[in-house]
Backbone bond lengths (Angstrom), bond angles and torsions (degrees), N, CA, C in turn:
res aa  C-N    CA-C-N  psi(-1)  N-CA   C-N-CA  omega(-1)  CA-C   N-CA-C  phi
1 M - - - 1.480 - - 1.493 107.96 -
2 L 1.339 118.47 -45.18 1.449 120.74 179.17 1.508 110.79 -57.73
3 M 1.361 115.02 -43.47 1.448 119.27 -179.73 1.503 111.50 -63.38
4 K 1.397 115.84 -35.17 1.453 119.26 178.58 1.476 110.84 -65.47
5 H 1.367 118.00 -42.98 1.439 122.22 178.62 1.506 112.36 -65.00
6 F 1.352 114.87 -36.75 1.429 119.63 175.94 1.510 115.32 -58.10
7 F 1.375 113.69 -47.57 1.425 120.99 -179.76 1.544 110.23 -67.45
8 E 1.333 115.36 -41.09 1.511 118.32 178.50 1.490 110.56 -64.02
9 H 1.338 117.43 -41.74 1.427 120.50 179.73 1.538 111.14 -65.63
10 K 1.378 115.49 -42.98 1.437 120.00 179.13 1.530 111.32 -65.28
11 F 1.309 115.77 -39.80 1.502 119.54 177.85 1.473 111.33 -62.99
12 F 1.357 115.51 -39.86 1.437 120.43 178.44 1.549 113.92 -62.97
13 R 1.354 112.37 -44.16 1.469 117.17 174.17 1.526 113.37 -59.83
14 L 1.324 116.05 -39.14 1.430 122.98 178.69 1.538 112.41 -62.00
15 L 1.325 115.27 -39.93 1.448 121.56 179.05 1.543 108.92 -66.00
16 I 1.316 116.11 -42.58 1.440 121.11 178.96 1.526 111.29 -60.30
17 A 1.351 113.89 -44.33 1.455 118.84 -177.77 1.537 112.33 -66.02
18 L 1.358 113.14 -38.90 1.466 117.44 177.22 1.505 111.76 -66.69
19 F 1.314 116.40 -36.97 1.466 119.51 177.34 1.528 114.13 -64.84
20 V 1.334 114.37 -39.69 1.482 120.10 178.27 1.518 110.48 -66.63
21 L 1.357 115.49 -45.59 1.458 118.03 178.93 1.552 111.82 -62.03
22 S 1.325 114.77 -41.40 1.429 119.20 179.99 1.542 110.37 -64.28
23 S 1.275 116.83 -36.89 1.502 120.18 -179.07 1.534 108.64 -68.02
24 I 1.341 115.13 -43.58 1.486 118.25 179.53 1.527 110.82 -62.52
25 S 1.350 116.26 -37.89 1.456 121.09 178.41 1.480 112.37 -62.92
26 I 1.372 113.60 -43.00 1.482 117.17 179.99 1.461 111.03 -68.05
27 I 1.337 118.10 -41.80 1.486 119.50 177.66 1.512 111.30 -61.82
28 G 1.371 114.75 -42.25 1.476 118.85 178.20 1.497 112.35 -59.69
29 C 1.346 116.99 -46.76 1.468 120.07 -178.44 1.524 110.74 -62.96
30 S 1.365 113.24 -41.46 1.457 118.06 -179.71 1.504 111.82 -60.66
31 S 1.365 117.74 -43.83 1.435 121.03 -178.05 1.531 111.43 -68.06
32 N 1.363 117.60 -29.64 1.430 120.47 178.95 1.502 115.17 -72.57
33 T 1.334 113.38 -24.90 1.459 115.97 -179.00 1.550 113.32 -92.17
34 E 1.338 113.92 -8.47 1.437 118.15 174.70 1.509 108.03 -75.24
35 V 1.301 118.57 129.80 1.464 121.62 -176.33 1.477 113.19 -126.49
36 D 1.337 115.24 150.59 1.489 118.06 169.63 1.479 104.79 -142.65
37 G 1.357 116.95 -171.50 1.416 121.22 -175.34 1.466 116.29 -63.38
38 N 1.365 117.34 -18.80 1.410 121.06 -178.92 1.526 114.79 -106.05
39 D 1.320 117.28 0.73 1.453 122.24 -173.72 1.595 107.94 -89.95
40 N 1.321 114.35 142.20 1.485 116.25 -178.41 1.507 114.19 -90.60
41 K 1.357 115.39 18.62 1.486 120.29 -179.48 1.524 111.52 -103.67
42 L 1.326 118.10 9.35 1.464 119.30 176.56 1.527 109.98 -60.19
43 S 1.344 117.21 140.29 1.452 120.57 -179.76 1.488 108.11 -147.94
44 G 1.301 116.71 156.58 1.455 122.23 -179.80 1.505 110.13 130.26
45 M 1.360 115.55 -170.71 1.464 120.90 -175.81 1.530 110.80 -127.90
46 I 1.312 116.22 138.47 1.459 123.68 173.74 1.544 104.91 -119.27
47 E 1.319 113.95 116.54 1.537 119.54 -176.93 1.513 107.54 -90.37
48 I 1.354 115.31 127.53 1.472 120.94 178.55 1.531 109.39 -130.87
49 D 1.336 115.62 143.16 1.476 120.19 175.58 1.503 108.26 -151.33
50 G 1.339 116.43 168.81 1.445 119.05 173.58 1.520 115.13 133.23
51 S 1.286 117.14 -139.43 1.463 125.47 -169.89 1.528 114.53 -57.57
52 S 1.332 116.14 132.68 1.415 118.97 171.88 1.499 113.21 -73.10
53 T 1.332 116.43 -21.47 1.468 120.06 175.10 1.478 112.75 -70.16
54 V 1.322 118.28 -41.19 1.471 122.09 179.16 1.509 111.59 -80.63
55 F 1.328 118.32 -19.89 1.434 122.63 -177.34 1.525 115.38 -47.93
56 P 1.347 120.21 -47.83 1.490 119.37 -178.79 1.537 113.16 -58.48
57 I 1.316 116.23 -33.88 1.494 121.39 -179.53 1.541 107.25 -68.75
58 T 1.328 114.72 -58.20 1.476 119.59 -176.09 1.508 112.58 -61.65
59 Q 1.316 117.30 -38.06 1.483 121.10 177.73 1.501 111.47 -62.31
60 A 1.329 116.33 -44.51 1.442 122.19 -179.07 1.544 109.47 -62.05
61 V 1.311 115.26 -46.80 1.511 121.40 179.42 1.509 110.68 -60.81
62 A 1.369 115.48 -46.75 1.418 121.30 179.88 1.510 112.86 -58.75
63 E 1.334 116.61 -45.06 1.448 121.50 179.38 1.557 111.88 -60.24
64 E 1.315 116.20 -41.11 1.461 120.66 179.26 1.521 109.32 -69.24
65 F 1.303 118.49 -41.18 1.423 122.33 178.91 1.533 111.77 -62.87
66 I 1.324 115.81 -42.34 1.499 119.53 177.71 1.551 110.83 -65.60
67 A 1.369 118.44 -32.22 1.415 121.98 179.00 1.541 110.17 -61.64
68 I 1.352 116.45 -30.48 1.461 120.47 -179.82 1.547 106.65 -87.01
69 H 1.350 117.67 -38.03 1.424 121.57 -177.50 1.573 109.77 -121.00
70 P 1.312 114.55 81.68 1.483 119.96 -170.36 1.555 113.69 -65.97
71 D 1.319 120.13 -11.98 1.450 122.25 179.30 1.520 110.30 -89.71
72 M 1.324 118.42 0.40 1.460 119.84 177.36 1.528 111.64 -86.81
73 R 1.318 115.65 149.93 1.453 121.48 174.59 1.566 106.26 -125.44
74 I 1.343 115.46 123.14 1.462 119.25 -178.55 1.536 108.23 -132.84
75 P 1.329 118.70 83.31 1.458 121.52 173.81 1.519 111.34 -69.35
76 V 1.342 115.59 133.19 1.476 119.36 179.47 1.515 108.76 -119.66
77 G 1.318 117.02 113.19 1.482 122.73 -178.20 1.501 111.06 -91.64
78 V 1.378 114.66 163.80 1.473 120.79 -179.21 1.539 110.31 -132.84
79 S 1.307 113.58 59.16 1.460 118.86 179.97 1.525 114.18 -86.04
80 G 1.377 115.41 6.20 1.462 119.75 -178.82 1.499 110.52 91.52
81 T 1.328 116.12 155.61 1.474 120.45 -177.63 1.513 109.68 -56.35
82 G 1.285 119.58 -49.21 1.476 122.25 -179.17 1.560 111.73 -61.30
83 G 1.312 114.09 -47.77 1.501 118.70 177.67 1.478 110.74 -61.00
84 G 1.289 116.68 -40.09 1.528 118.88 178.85 1.522 109.83 -62.91
85 F 1.288 116.09 -45.05 1.535 118.40 -179.52 1.541 112.64 -63.73
86 K 1.336 116.69 -31.82 1.455 119.22 176.60 1.529 110.19 -59.84
87 R 1.284 114.74 -44.04 1.503 119.75 -178.72 1.565 108.40 -72.73
88 F 1.311 114.09 -44.81 1.463 118.79 -175.25 1.530 113.61 -63.65
89 T 1.308 116.41 -42.32 1.505 118.43 179.29 1.487 113.71 -77.84
90 A 1.351 117.25 -5.72 1.483 121.87 171.89 1.506 110.40 -96.29
91 G 1.374 117.05 -2.45 1.448 120.02 177.19 1.527 113.83 86.90
92 E 1.342 116.82 14.19 1.466 118.79 -173.10 1.544 111.49 -89.25
93 T 1.339 118.20 -15.63 1.433 120.97 178.07 1.505 112.64 -130.61
94 A 1.337 116.44 157.13 1.447 121.42 178.80 1.515 111.37 -86.15
95 I 1.328 116.18 -33.16 1.473 123.28 -176.23 1.501 109.51 -133.27
96 S 1.320 115.81 140.20 1.479 119.19 174.27 1.493 108.68 -124.60
97 D 1.369 115.89 119.92 1.485 119.85 173.32 1.507 109.60 -74.65
98 A 1.329 115.14 138.41 1.453 116.84 -175.34 1.520 109.80 -145.89
99 S 1.353 117.14 135.57 1.465 121.14 179.08 1.579 109.21 -103.34
100 R 1.333 115.18 14.01 1.485 121.67 171.89 1.548 105.48 -154.24
101 S 1.358 113.37 167.23 1.416 119.61 177.78 1.523 111.30 -72.29
102 I 1.314 117.23 156.18 1.442 121.30 179.12 1.521 110.81 -65.21
103 K 1.342 115.72 139.38 1.486 121.04 -179.78 1.555 111.36 -84.83
104 D 1.323 112.99 162.26 1.460 120.10 -179.78 1.506 113.62 -56.30
105 E 1.339 117.05 -43.12 1.428 117.41 179.12 1.522 115.52 -67.72
106 E 1.366 114.19 -29.58 1.450 120.51 173.35 1.497 112.80 -71.19
107 K 1.308 116.33 -36.53 1.427 121.87 173.75 1.556 110.38 -61.76
108 D 1.312 114.86 -42.14 1.474 120.58 178.22 1.538 110.64 -61.73
109 A 1.297 115.65 -44.08 1.476 120.71 -178.80 1.540 110.35 -62.61
110 A 1.354 116.14 -41.09 1.460 120.66 178.40 1.549 108.92 -63.51
111 K 1.307 117.78 -44.82 1.464 122.92 -179.28 1.520 110.91 -60.66
112 E 1.374 116.46 -43.35 1.449 120.55 178.09 1.493 115.06 -61.50
113 N 1.350 115.22 -32.85 1.422 121.64 -179.47 1.528 114.59 -94.99
114 G 1.329 115.05 5.60 1.507 119.55 178.14 1.486 111.92 70.38
115 I 1.314 119.00 30.78 1.467 121.08 178.84 1.530 109.82 -100.21
116 S 1.294 116.09 116.11 1.478 121.33 170.45 1.504 108.53 -100.78
117 Y 1.319 116.13 150.38 1.449 119.89 -170.39 1.553 111.35 -151.34
118 T 1.295 114.60 166.60 1.461 121.34 177.21 1.512 107.97 -128.59
119 E 1.329 118.01 129.86 1.450 123.05 173.42 1.468 113.83 -88.15
120 L 1.308 116.79 128.10 1.481 120.12 -178.33 1.537 109.35 -126.12
121 I 1.319 116.35 127.95 1.495 121.41 174.73 1.551 105.99 -80.25
122 V 1.334 116.80 129.68 1.460 120.60 -178.76 1.528 112.64 -113.69
123 A 1.341 116.63 -21.07 1.509 116.93 -176.66 1.551 107.37 -170.36
124 Y 1.325 114.11 172.91 1.456 121.32 168.56 1.498 108.45 -113.63
125 D 1.358 114.52 147.14 1.486 123.10 -179.18 1.510 109.75 -135.54
126 G 1.329 114.21 153.22 1.481 119.94 174.69 1.534 107.97 -120.99
127 I 1.326 114.77 122.86 1.448 117.72 177.76 1.538 108.43 -69.40
128 S 1.323 115.87 123.19 1.472 120.72 -176.05 1.523 110.61 -98.56
129 V 1.338 113.87 133.63 1.458 121.67 175.35 1.521 107.81 -93.07
130 I 1.307 117.63 125.37 1.477 122.92 -166.43 1.541 111.26 -125.08
131 V 1.347 114.86 140.84 1.425 122.34 170.30 1.523 111.02 -129.69
132 H 1.318 116.71 177.62 1.464 122.30 177.78 1.512 108.96 -71.19
133 P 1.326 120.13 145.80 1.487 123.63 178.79 1.505 114.29 -55.44
134 D 1.358 118.49 -29.92 1.499 121.88 -179.93 1.519 111.50 -81.38
135 N 1.311 119.66 -3.01 1.479 123.04 175.88 1.521 106.38 -72.40
136 D 1.357 117.60 110.75 1.473 122.55 -179.22 1.506 112.28 -111.87
137 W 1.401 116.98 17.03 1.426 118.92 178.84 1.529 114.57 -115.81
138 A 1.309 117.22 -30.99 1.498 119.39 -177.85 1.531 109.83 -95.13
139 E 1.334 114.27 87.24 1.447 119.88 -179.20 1.572 109.55 -92.08
140 C 1.271 116.38 -36.09 1.429 122.06 -177.09 1.571 110.49 -149.13
141 L 1.328 116.31 134.75 1.441 119.65 179.95 1.554 111.06 -127.36
142 T 1.293 117.87 144.39 1.476 120.87 178.71 1.547 107.57 -87.38
143 V 1.313 111.86 166.78 1.493 116.47 176.48 1.519 110.61 -62.09
144 D 1.309 117.94 -36.81 1.475 119.61 174.58 1.479 114.61 -62.21
145 Q 1.274 116.57 -35.98 1.486 118.56 176.70 1.556 111.91 -72.48
146 L 1.314 115.78 -34.83 1.471 118.67 171.19 1.499 113.70 -61.07
147 N 1.335 115.24 -40.46 1.412 123.41 177.73 1.531 110.72 -63.48
148 K 1.345 115.78 -39.92 1.471 121.48 179.85 1.574 108.72 -63.22
149 I 1.302 117.41 -31.58 1.499 121.77 177.52 1.522 112.02 -75.37
150 W 1.339 117.36 -44.39 1.442 121.62 -164.24 1.557 115.14 -105.41
151 N 1.303 115.20 -14.19 1.481 119.99 178.61 1.517 108.57 -65.59
152 P 1.316 119.22 134.53 1.483 118.35 -178.88 1.523 116.48 -74.13
153 D 1.306 114.40 -12.47 1.488 119.51 -179.10 1.561 109.85 -89.48
154 N 1.282 114.61 103.99 1.476 122.06 179.42 1.549 113.32 51.36
155 P 1.333 115.21 57.21 1.448 116.56 -178.38 1.522 113.81 -75.52
156 A 1.343 115.39 161.23 1.460 119.51 178.68 1.533 110.85 -63.36
157 K 1.298 115.68 137.32 1.468 121.41 176.11 1.528 112.21 -100.58
158 N 1.384 115.44 -33.89 1.424 120.35 -179.10 1.551 108.40 -117.54
159 W 1.335 113.41 162.08 1.451 118.58 178.16 1.553 112.42 -61.74
160 N 1.300 118.91 -37.82 1.431 120.88 -176.10 1.549 113.50 -71.72
161 E 1.361 115.55 -9.60 1.430 118.98 173.83 1.573 111.80 -80.41
162 I 1.291 114.21 -15.14 1.477 119.48 175.60 1.528 109.38 -84.02
163 D 1.316 115.41 -41.59 1.464 122.72 -179.74 1.517 106.39 -152.83
164 S 1.285 117.05 129.31 1.464 119.73 -176.53 1.515 114.36 -63.76
165 S 1.284 117.32 -17.94 1.488 119.65 175.99 1.515 113.12 -80.79
166 F 1.378 116.16 -10.98 1.431 118.59 -179.20 1.547 108.01 -80.60
167 P 1.320 117.78 159.20 1.464 120.93 -178.35 1.559 113.32 -66.73
168 D 1.266 113.31 156.99 1.522 119.53 176.61 1.564 106.02 -85.56
169 A 1.298 113.82 78.34 1.435 120.54 -177.62 1.546 107.80 -135.61
170 K 1.353 116.27 142.82 1.453 121.04 -176.72 1.540 109.99 -69.60
171 L 1.341 114.62 137.29 1.476 121.15 177.40 1.532 108.28 -74.08
172 S 1.272 115.93 137.10 1.466 121.77 172.77 1.555 105.16 -117.24
173 L 1.311 114.27 110.92 1.492 118.97 -171.45 1.507 113.49 -102.55
174 Y 1.342 113.51 141.14 1.511 121.24 177.32 1.530 108.25 -135.72
175 G 1.304 115.82 135.99 1.470 117.87 -178.80 1.513 112.35 -164.48
176 P 1.293 120.77 170.31 1.440 126.05 179.10 1.555 111.79 -64.10
177 G 1.326 114.67 149.93 1.453 120.47 176.99 1.528 111.56 -74.88
178 T 1.331 115.98 173.04 1.430 120.67 -173.97 1.510 114.72 -68.98
179 D 1.324 119.38 -12.89 1.451 121.91 176.44 1.502 112.06 -85.25
180 S 1.339 117.24 -3.78 1.447 123.19 -175.20 1.537 112.38 -84.83
181 G 1.327 116.55 134.69 1.450 120.05 173.13 1.524 113.28 -66.84
182 T 1.317 116.43 -26.72 1.444 121.27 175.73 1.527 110.41 -67.16
183 F 1.316 117.13 -39.25 1.454 123.27 174.41 1.521 109.97 -59.46
184 D 1.330 116.27 -49.50 1.478 121.26 179.32 1.546 110.54 -57.37
185 Y 1.276 115.23 -52.38 1.503 119.90 -176.14 1.530 109.85 -62.56
186 F 1.309 116.88 -48.67 1.469 118.39 -177.46 1.518 112.91 -62.54
187 T 1.324 117.80 -43.34 1.481 120.30 -178.77 1.480 109.74 -66.91
188 D 1.323 116.78 -32.95 1.515 119.54 179.34 1.525 112.19 -64.38
189 V 1.370 115.01 -50.40 1.471 118.57 -173.61 1.568 111.23 -81.98
190 I 1.300 117.33 -23.31 1.516 118.75 -177.26 1.527 109.52 -98.00
191 N 1.297 118.07 -42.62 1.496 118.83 -177.22 1.512 112.29 -100.83
192 G 1.340 118.62 -2.81 1.473 120.80 176.20 1.490 115.61 80.26
193 D 1.327 116.25 3.73 1.496 117.89 179.94 1.526 106.92 -155.47
194 E 1.300 116.96 123.14 1.429 121.38 -178.82 1.511 113.10 -61.09
195 G 1.338 115.91 128.58 1.445 122.87 178.54 1.512 117.03 86.18
196 V 1.360 115.21 -3.44 1.512 120.85 178.96 1.536 107.43 -90.13
197 S 1.334 115.03 116.56 1.459 120.10 -178.40 1.553 110.20 -160.46
198 R 1.342 116.09 152.46 1.413 118.15 170.83 1.525 109.52 -62.55
199 A 1.306 114.92 152.35 1.487 119.53 -171.77 1.549 111.06 -105.51
200 D 1.326 117.38 -7.87 1.510 116.82 -173.51 1.545 109.16 -89.86
201 Y 1.264 115.93 66.25 1.465 121.16 173.59 1.498 111.62 -144.68
202 V 1.328 118.13 161.17 1.488 120.47 177.21 1.532 107.63 -76.81
203 A 1.324 116.47 117.22 1.439 122.95 -175.56 1.532 110.04 -110.90
204 S 1.324 117.19 140.09 1.468 121.97 177.72 1.498 108.79 -155.73
205 E 1.376 115.58 143.41 1.478 121.11 170.79 1.513 111.81 -77.04
206 D 1.314 114.33 -16.67 1.511 119.93 -178.55 1.527 109.03 -95.33
207 D 1.276 118.27 109.02 1.474 122.50 179.28 1.504 116.10 -58.50
208 N 1.349 114.24 -27.40 1.461 117.86 177.29 1.530 112.78 -63.49
209 V 1.351 113.45 -32.86 1.501 118.13 176.73 1.522 107.99 -65.57
210 L 1.319 119.14 -39.28 1.493 122.02 -177.57 1.546 108.76 -68.95
211 V 1.346 115.02 -38.75 1.464 118.94 177.42 1.544 111.95 -58.25
212 M 1.320 113.69 -43.97 1.482 120.60 -179.19 1.521 110.10 -64.97
213 G 1.349 116.55 -39.32 1.392 119.86 -178.67 1.515 114.65 -68.37
214 V 1.319 114.95 -46.96 1.525 117.25 179.57 1.493 111.29 -68.38
215 S 1.319 118.79 -38.02 1.466 121.35 -177.23 1.552 113.30 -70.47
216 G 1.331 115.54 -13.22 1.446 117.73 -177.66 1.544 114.99 -110.20
217 D 1.384 114.27 10.03 1.491 117.92 -176.57 1.546 108.86 -140.07
218 K 1.338 117.04 116.98 1.408 120.19 -174.46 1.530 113.71 -63.14
219 N 1.331 117.03 -30.65 1.447 120.45 -179.25 1.528 114.90 -95.79
220 S 1.320 113.36 18.61 1.456 121.22 -175.28 1.541 110.15 -76.44
221 F 1.347 112.45 161.15 1.407 123.27 175.49 1.521 109.58 -155.96
222 G 1.345 117.99 128.66 1.475 118.18 -178.77 1.502 112.74 -152.63
223 Y 1.316 116.35 179.11 1.503 119.41 175.42 1.508 109.46 -147.86
224 F 1.306 116.51 148.60 1.476 123.89 174.27 1.547 108.22 -171.74
225 G 1.330 114.43 -175.83 1.490 119.19 -176.21 1.501 114.28 -60.84
226 Y 1.335 115.04 152.65 1.470 123.17 -178.47 1.501 111.94 -60.67
227 A 1.295 117.97 -37.16 1.535 121.74 -176.56 1.568 108.48 -61.33
228 Y 1.314 117.57 -39.46 1.465 118.38 -178.16 1.542 110.37 -69.94
229 Y 1.366 116.98 -32.66 1.439 117.18 172.97 1.512 112.05 -63.36
230 L 1.363 116.15 -48.99 1.437 119.72 180.00 1.516 113.97 -56.12
231 E 1.309 114.97 -40.93 1.474 122.34 179.86 1.479 112.00 -63.00
232 N 1.359 116.35 -30.67 1.512 120.67 -174.92 1.483 113.39 -123.85
233 K 1.357 118.58 26.51 1.446 120.48 -173.91 1.514 113.80 -66.73
234 D 1.342 116.93 -15.12 1.481 120.02 176.02 1.503 113.15 -71.19
235 K 1.374 116.21 -17.58 1.479 117.71 -178.85 1.529 112.01 -127.03
236 L 1.373 114.56 19.01 1.484 121.00 178.08 1.540 109.27 -137.31
237 K 1.329 113.56 163.43 1.485 118.25 172.45 1.534 104.36 -127.48
238 V 1.357 113.91 135.03 1.447 119.64 176.99 1.514 110.33 -95.40
239 V 1.310 116.41 143.37 1.452 122.61 -178.82 1.511 109.53 -100.88
240 K 1.350 117.77 134.86 1.479 120.93 175.30 1.554 107.12 -72.70
241 I 1.323 114.35 151.68 1.477 121.23 -178.10 1.538 109.00 -121.62
242 D 1.356 113.37 131.98 1.454 118.62 175.34 1.518 109.65 -105.39
243 G 1.352 114.38 102.88 1.437 120.40 -179.77 1.486 114.37 -90.21
244 G 1.369 115.62 14.89 1.424 120.21 179.54 1.553 112.82 119.73
245 E 1.281 114.67 -13.97 1.504 121.30 -176.95 1.507 111.46 -116.25
246 G 1.332 118.81 16.28 1.457 120.18 -176.46 1.486 111.15 104.38
247 C 1.364 117.85 169.61 1.442 124.36 -178.82 1.486 112.69 -73.94
248 V 1.289 117.91 126.83 1.498 124.54 179.48 1.528 109.48 -129.82
249 E 1.332 112.52 127.10 1.460 117.14 174.95 1.557 108.47 -87.77
250 P 1.356 116.51 143.14 1.448 116.21 176.18 1.517 111.66 -66.68
251 S 1.351 113.22 135.99 1.474 122.20 176.51 1.520 108.53 -154.95
252 M 1.291 115.31 169.91 1.488 118.16 -179.19 1.532 111.17 -58.01
253 D 1.341 114.48 -44.16 1.503 120.32 -178.44 1.500 110.87 -68.97
254 A 1.340 117.61 -45.28 1.478 121.10 -176.13 1.549 110.95 -67.23
255 I 1.263 116.34 -34.97 1.501 120.49 176.35 1.540 110.01 -70.84
256 A 1.343 115.82 -43.01 1.467 120.13 -175.44 1.538 110.49 -67.64
257 D 1.289 118.47 -37.69 1.447 119.97 -176.88 1.539 114.40 -93.83
258 G 1.354 114.72 0.64 1.499 119.94 174.75 1.514 114.45 80.47
259 S 1.381 117.22 3.82 1.460 117.13 179.51 1.530 112.35 -72.26
260 Y 1.306 115.90 -21.08 1.483 120.20 173.55 1.508 107.09 -83.14
261 A 1.323 114.58 80.47 1.417 122.24 -172.86 1.571 110.13 -114.78
262 P 1.317 116.96 144.92 1.441 129.50 6.70 1.498 113.87 -100.11
263 L 1.308 118.93 23.64 1.473 122.32 -170.19 1.512 114.90 -98.68
264 S 1.305 117.17 11.66 1.482 119.32 171.23 1.493 110.13 -92.80
265 R 1.364 114.84 145.40 1.500 120.43 -176.20 1.486 113.04 -159.32
266 P 1.292 119.35 158.84 1.447 123.33 169.84 1.506 111.42 -78.58
267 V 1.309 118.21 153.90 1.465 122.82 169.53 1.469 109.04 -126.50
268 F 1.364 116.64 157.27 1.416 122.58 -164.27 1.526 114.77 -132.95
269 I 1.341 115.58 164.88 1.462 123.11 156.06 1.506 107.10 -124.99
270 Y 1.343 115.99 143.69 1.474 123.29 175.66 1.531 105.17 -111.36
271 V 1.376 112.70 133.79 1.448 119.05 -176.35 1.572 109.66 -117.78
272 N 1.376 112.08 132.46 1.521 116.42 176.72 1.549 107.49 -71.30
273 N 1.341 114.80 119.55 1.489 120.79 -175.60 1.526 111.65 -62.87
274 D 1.352 116.85 -45.01 1.485 120.84 -178.90 1.510 112.71 -58.70
275 Q 1.377 113.84 -44.90 1.457 118.34 179.26 1.567 111.70 -68.66
276 Y 1.312 113.51 -36.35 1.469 118.35 176.28 1.544 110.90 -59.87
277 N 1.273 117.22 -40.00 1.487 122.20 -176.93 1.509 109.63 -75.30
278 S 1.302 118.38 -32.66 1.468 119.74 -173.47 1.521 113.35 -95.26
279 M 1.370 119.93 -15.35 1.422 122.81 -174.39 1.550 109.72 -113.81
280 L 1.300 116.84 111.23 1.470 119.95 174.07 1.532 110.71 -59.70
281 E 1.328 114.62 -36.62 1.484 117.80 -177.75 1.526 111.61 -63.20
282 L 1.347 116.52 -38.75 1.462 119.90 -177.91 1.574 108.50 -74.13
283 R 1.294 120.27 -37.84 1.452 121.39 175.65 1.496 110.61 -63.08
284 S 1.293 118.47 -39.65 1.493 123.21 179.53 1.544 110.04 -66.82
285 F 1.346 115.75 -41.22 1.458 120.72 179.81 1.533 112.48 -65.29
286 I 1.335 114.91 -45.17 1.442 118.04 178.56 1.558 113.02 -64.35
287 E 1.322 116.65 -40.01 1.446 120.63 175.16 1.513 110.69 -60.81
288 F 1.350 117.85 -43.30 1.415 124.12 177.65 1.553 111.69 -63.01
289 Y 1.302 114.40 -43.12 1.521 121.29 179.27 1.512 110.13 -57.88
290 L 1.324 118.58 -44.36 1.476 121.60 -171.93 1.528 111.71 -92.72
291 T 1.301 117.90 1.52 1.505 120.15 176.14 1.507 108.57 -122.62
292 E 1.300 119.10 -86.03 1.446 122.46 -178.62 1.543 112.08 -62.62
293 G 1.310 115.62 -38.56 1.444 121.03 -177.35 1.497 114.43 -66.69
294 A 1.306 117.60 -19.08 1.463 119.37 -178.59 1.522 113.25 -61.28
295 Q 1.318 116.18 -25.72 1.461 121.26 -178.70 1.489 113.08 -64.96
296 Y 1.333 117.52 -24.74 1.445 121.67 -176.13 1.538 111.81 -86.59
297 V 1.338 117.83 -6.76 1.455 120.10 -179.90 1.493 110.37 -63.07
298 S 1.347 118.38 -50.57 1.445 119.53 -179.84 1.482 112.46 -73.18
299 E 1.320 120.16 -26.92 1.473 123.97 178.05 1.541 110.27 -62.31
300 V 1.285 116.73 -30.28 1.511 117.77 -180.00 1.521 112.96 -103.72
301 G 1.352 116.16 14.21 1.452 119.41 169.21 1.516 116.82 98.03
302 Y 1.334 116.90 19.08 1.457 118.06 179.07 1.519 108.99 -119.64
303 I 1.338 117.11 175.75 1.463 119.72 -175.30 1.482 109.81 -109.84
304 P 1.359 119.65 121.87 1.453 121.74 178.25 1.542 110.91 -62.55
305 I 1.290 113.33 155.52 1.531 117.68 -179.83 1.522 111.00 -90.85
306 G 1.315 119.13 -5.19 1.459 122.86 179.88 1.524 113.64 100.87
307 D 1.304 118.44 149.62 1.450 123.62 -173.22 1.537 110.80 -59.68
308 N 1.333 115.23 -45.66 1.470 118.99 -178.76 1.528 110.25 -61.23
309 N 1.295 118.70 -41.61 1.441 120.33 -179.16 1.551 111.85 -69.81
310 Y 1.346 115.89 -36.53 1.457 117.62 176.67 1.540 110.44 -63.61
311 T 1.304 116.30 -36.75 1.466 120.90 179.19 1.562 108.46 -66.32
312 K 1.317 117.61 -39.48 1.504 120.69 178.65 1.529 110.07 -65.88
313 E 1.364 117.02 -39.30 1.473 119.53 177.24 1.496 111.25 -63.80
314 L 1.360 117.42 -42.06 1.458 121.32 178.91 1.540 110.71 -63.10
315 E 1.307 117.18 -39.06 1.469 120.84 -179.24 1.543 107.84 -68.12
316 K 1.335 117.38 -33.81 1.444 121.20 179.79 1.537 111.63 -59.59
317 I 1.342 116.36 -45.69 1.474 118.86 -179.87 1.519 111.05 -75.35
318 K 1.314 116.71 -28.80 1.502 118.77 -179.61 1.494 112.51 -69.90
319 T 1.380 117.16 -24.05 1.485 119.34 176.17 1.507 113.33 -65.27
320 N 1.326 113.95 -17.69 1.512 117.72 179.37 1.547 112.31 -91.41
321 E 1.309 116.91 -1.14 1.458 119.35 176.74 1.474 111.71 -64.53
322 E 1.347 116.56 137.21 1.476 121.86 179.48 1.547 109.81 -83.12
């Protein structure tokens, strides 16, 4: 009988111990799955697409965010600003990189699909006009000369049609495709009408393709974002631009203070408000992008908008929180 009570008592204590251990385990698992902006247990996917110009910034921020939250997946596409907006306004992506503001027809598409969004400025960029390193004649070009090259009405075919002192050599042109926000901005300020451009040039939404084209052709001429020039300046030559106040070379300072005119501009990300409100991961990523992530803007060749302005942009998206 004593032996029976001993085993019953021992069995009872074992049950209690197992219950306690089980409870601790459950509590521990529960606490590990609770996440906030500073927890390294964030998981899920944030889909991003859009501008190849903004891509280096967003990709750098995404890589650093994933380093902190290794269970996150953040694919960043480069279909161009227009291509990105097509997906974004259809609800296919959470964030759209853009090197121009959203157009009226894109706003209408978003409204039809019930997509509300917030526009956030993340950096400043300067569109760089590029030639081959062996080009020793095109040091500085005016806006009128750029127009002579890119306007579709009787554009220059040879270099000497731009300036009689330039060689009689055929122009080989490279530039962004029509889905690019850089294309829209450049054609607006140079040709006076967004989207109006000669069509006989090598076009690509991938700026790396343009870099390869210009660097391999002595008579080449192209344009794309400043970061891609910096990344490849050993095999390219940048042209100074005279916007009316003399020749100015693109640089961090000239872009930031606006003296590199008229080719300086802000660049953006657009955030889906509904996804922002429903996804802790997205809210954490946007907060990281506009705080810690801002340090990577200059590292990839763009100009930060300043701490105060990043704070204002963050407050802008937070006003949409439910």
